[in-house]
GUMAR-806142 format. One record per residue (C-alpha): residue in three letters; x, y, z. Coordinates in steps of 0.05 Angstrom, whole numbers. Example, Ala and Ser with C-alpha at 12.3 -4.5 7.8 and 13.67 -1.06 7.14 Angstrom:
2
  residu       x       y       z
     ala     246     -90     156
     ser     273     -21     143
REM end
This chain:
335
  residu       x       y       z
     met    -310     222     540
     leu    -270     267     493
     leu    -195     256     494
     ser    -183     330     488
     thr    -201     334     561
     leu    -143     288     578
     pro     -70     310     587
     phe     -44     292     518
     ala     -12     358     501
     ala      51     347     542
     ala      56     274     524
     gly      46     284     450
     ala     113     314     428
     thr     129     251     388
     ala      66     260     346
     glu      92     322     311
     gln     103     315     237
     ala     173     325     209
     pro     182     395     182
     gln     173     400     107
     gly     238     391      69
     gln     273     350     123
     pro     295     279     106
     ala     249     222     125
     lys     264     185     189
     asp     298     117     186
     ile     252      58     201
     lys     283      44     269
     thr     270     116     292
     glu     200     115     263
     leu     181      50     298
     thr     210      75     364
     glu     169     139     361
     arg     107     102     340
     lys     113      54     398
     gln     124     113     445
     leu      60     145     419
     phe      20      81     432
     asp      49      77     502
     glu      30     150     517
     val     -41     142     494
     ser     -47      76     530
     glu     -23     107     595
     val     -75     162     592
     thr    -134     119     568
     gly    -121      51     598
     ile    -127      19     529
     pro     -72     -34     522
     trp     -18      -8     474
     his     -21     -71     433
     tyr     -95     -59     418
     leu     -77       9     389
     ala     -17     -19     351
     ala     -59     -75     322
     ile    -112     -28     294
     asp     -59      19     267
     gln     -23     -38     232
     tyr     -87     -68     204
     glu    -106       0     177
     arg     -37       6     146
     thr     -47     -61     110
     leu    -114     -38      83
     thr     -81      24      53
     ile     -27     -19      21
     ala     -80     -66      -9
     asn    -128     -10     -30
     pro     -83      48     -53
     lys    -136      80     -98
     lys    -189      84     -44
     arg    -144      99      14
     pro     -87     149       1
     arg     -28     138      46
     arg     -22     190     101
     asp      45     218     123
     gly      67     210     195
     leu      73     156     247
     ile       1     131     249
     gly     -32      92     192
     ile    -105      97     215
     tyr    -145     127     157
     tyr    -204     174     160
     ser    -234     205      98
     asp    -249     279     100
     leu    -324     264     105
     glu    -313     214     162
     trp    -270     265     198
     ala    -312     327     189
     gly    -382     295     185
     leu    -424     275     125
     ala    -470     336     130
     asn    -414     385     145
     pro    -409     436      88
     asn    -335     446     105
     his    -301     380      87
     glu    -235     408     114
     asp    -264     429     180
     arg    -215     426     239
     asn    -259     458     292
     pro    -276     404     344
     arg    -343     437     361
     thr    -371     440     291
     ile    -342     371     274
     ser    -380     343     334
     leu    -443     382     314
     phe    -444     349     246
     gly    -428     279     273
     gly    -356     277     250
     lys    -306     230     282
     gly    -248     280     287
     arg    -221     296     357
     asp    -169     343     385
     gly    -121     297     423
     ser     -63     345     429
     gly    -101     400     466
     asp     -86     455     415
     gly    -159     468     400
     val    -154     438     330
     ala    -177     370     305
     asp    -126     359     251
     arg    -131     298     206
     gly     -57     307     191
     asn     -36     304     264
     asp     -16     235     289
     leu     -39     248     360
     asp    -107     274     338
     val    -117     213     293
     leu     -97     162     346
     ser    -138     199     398
     thr    -199     196     353
     met    -193     121     350
     ala    -179     116     425
     ser    -240     158     440
     tyr    -283     110     400
     leu    -254      50     435
     leu    -265      82     504
     ser    -339      89     489
     tyr    -341      12     495
     gly    -290       1     550
     thr    -219     -26     555
     gly    -230    -101     563
     glu    -219    -152     509
     asp    -293    -168     499
     gln    -309     -94     494
     phe    -252     -85     446
     lys    -278    -139     400
     leu    -348    -110     401
     ala    -320     -41     384
     leu    -282     -72     325
     trp    -345    -107     300
     asn    -386     -43     303
     tyr    -331      -4     269
     tyr    -314     -51     211
     his    -376     -95     207
     asn    -330    -149     182
     pro    -311    -213     219
     arg    -247    -217     179
     ser    -225    -149     207
     val    -239    -170     278
     glu    -200    -235     268
     arg    -140    -200     236
     ile    -134    -146     289
     gly    -140    -200     343
     gln     -83    -238     310
     phe     -41    -175     307
     tyr     -50    -156     379
     arg     -32    -226     401
     ile      33    -221     362
     tyr      50    -153     391
     ser      33    -176     461
     ala      76    -238     455
     phe     139    -199     436
     gly     126    -133     471
     arg     149     -90     413
     ile     129     -69     343
     asp     195     -77     305
     leu     173    -146     280
     his     184    -143     205
     glu     247    -185     197
     his     241    -245     152
     ala     279    -311     142
     phe     288    -360      85
     pro     242    -421      94
     leu     300    -471      89
     pro     367    -471     125
     leu     421    -442      81
     gly     466    -500      97
     ala     417    -550      66
     glu     420    -573      -7
     tyr     362    -541     -43
     ser     343    -510    -110
     tyr     286    -466    -134
     arg     264    -422    -191
     ser     203    -380    -207
     thr     145    -428    -218
     trp      87    -382    -201
     gly      31    -384    -252
     ala      51    -450    -284
     ser      -5    -498    -303
     arg     -27    -553    -255
     gly     -74    -610    -272
     trp     -88    -653    -210
     gly    -157    -638    -184
     gly    -175    -596    -245
     his    -139    -544    -285
     arg    -109    -489    -242
     ile     -46    -446    -238
     his      12    -457    -190
     glu       4    -405    -135
     gly      74    -407    -106
     thr     147    -428    -113
     asp     172    -499    -107
     leu     237    -507     -67
     phe     266    -576     -79
     ala     304    -608     -22
     gly     312    -677      10
     tyr     263    -710      57
     gly     270    -684     128
     val     302    -616     113
     pro     274    -567     165
     val     220    -519     142
     arg     224    -452     179
     ser     179    -394     193
     thr     193    -336     145
     cys     162    -283     191
     tyr     137    -261     258
     gly      66    -286     256
     ile      11    -332     280
     val      -5    -403     259
     glu     -72    -394     225
     ile     -80    -464     195
     lys     -46    -531     208
     gly     -68    -598     181
     trp     -84    -636     117
     asn    -105    -608      50
     pro    -117    -655     -10
     tyr     -75    -610     -54
     gly     -21    -588      -5
     gly     -17    -650      39
     trp       8    -634     108
     arg       9    -559     108
     val      17    -498     153
     gly      -8    -427     142
     leu      20    -366     178
     arg      -8    -296     181
     asp      42    -239     187
     leu      35    -167     209
     asn      30    -143     136
     asn     -35    -184     131
     val       1    -233      85
     tyr     -13    -307      90
     his      50    -352      84
     tyr      31    -421      59
     tyr      75    -483      67
     ala      54    -548      33
     his      75    -621      22
     leu     108    -628      90
     ser     129    -697     116
     gly     106    -676     186
     phe     101    -619     236
     glu     144    -598     294
     lys     107    -635     349
     lys      95    -575     395
     leu      67    -532     339
     gln      -7    -516     346
     gln     -58    -473     311
     gly     -57    -405     344
     asp      16    -407     363
     ile      59    -345     355
     val     122    -357     315
     lys     185    -319     296
     pro     232    -320     236
     gly     274    -383     231
     gln     230    -424     279
     val     222    -496     254
     leu     150    -512     232
     gly     161    -581     201
     trp     201    -618     149
     val     204    -624      73
     gly     164    -682      45
     ser     120    -704     -13
     ser      51    -707      18
     gly     -13    -689     -18
     tyr     -55    -703     -80
     gly    -100    -751     -44
     lys    -132    -772      22
     pro     -96    -757      88
     gly     -28    -791      91
     thr     -18    -795      16
     gln      57    -790       0
     gly     105    -797     -58
     lys      65    -774    -119
     phe     121    -724    -135
     pro     193    -711    -113
     pro     202    -682     -43
     his     198    -606     -41
     leu     168    -547      -4
     his     113    -509     -39
     phe     114    -438     -12
     gly      60    -387     -28
     leu      42    -316      -8
     tyr     -29    -287      -6
     arg     -49    -215       8
     asp    -114    -196      44
     asn    -149    -130      27
     gly    -201    -138      83
     lys    -252    -172      39
     thr    -216    -221      -7
     glu    -148    -254     -12
     trp    -105    -267     -73
     ser     -38    -299     -88
     phe      24    -264    -113
     asp      91    -288    -136
     pro     137    -303     -76
     tyr     200    -314    -117
     ser     231    -245    -109
     tyr     216    -246     -35
     leu     249    -313     -27
     arg     311    -287     -62
     lys     311    -226     -17
     trp     303    -266      48
     glu     357    -314      25
     arg     406    -256      15
     glu     387    -226      83
     asp     397    -292     118
     arg     465    -299      85
     leu     486    -229     106
     arg     464    -241     178
     ser     504    -306     178
     gln     566    -271     151
     lys     559    -215     203
     lys     552    -266     259
     ser     613    -304     235
     gly     653    -240     228
     ser     636    -217     299
     ser     652    -284     331
REM end
């Protein structure tokens, strides 16, 4: 079923691009309009809005991680189609916007706004193109996962999008990019940039994170809205937790003395939520403690859809620490 046959034209006012020369929208306005667009397409198609939001956000993270292969598109929607995907591989006109000839040459592009044009630069057309593909499988969760597998041919993509739609569903909104410092600001702690330093236990390797030194039992908190991807023992990290956020970044917490007892793998968490406590576990079999002073090892890893790599979290920690302090000051000032 082509979405151009559905009543998108009236509902799609929010999909219009900002006129050239006008200032960019602030992030709050942009997120509000993006969510409205998901809701409109969901209402017409029956596809849950958080499925659409999860694909859009995953596509956005792929563009961030692969900027040379995937140029960032302007507008509200981050779903990427190359000109050949949109117009059709055999189409002699790579800039074709005619829905009929695009369909004739097997292109993916659809006219979702009802204006007779399949425009790769139009948010509603792009989102409608993805919705049309999903509808060919159905609107249930199993059909959605099958559609994702056949679209990406990558189990990592299916898993990530599944994690994202669970996060969106849990909170019911998409403005979920606030962060928090991993330790309470009222605790005694210290840290400096230690990413890339040499480590010797278990073989030569670099330090893929920042060490935050604090006393035993200081609460360790979620830095993001995310999902608990891993929880348990690692010979290097001891008792550790790994969170996946909506930027497809993995937040790694190591050397804990223990976990918050209700925390389970697959749980959805929010910034500031307690995950466990500072300890000195690791460098041995399960339960090994005390081979180094108590501290939290915190690492960040980015996923490009195929591989994952670490990057220095120090500047992010400093930023989240400042933001936490500002929020605390505002709260104190308003009370």
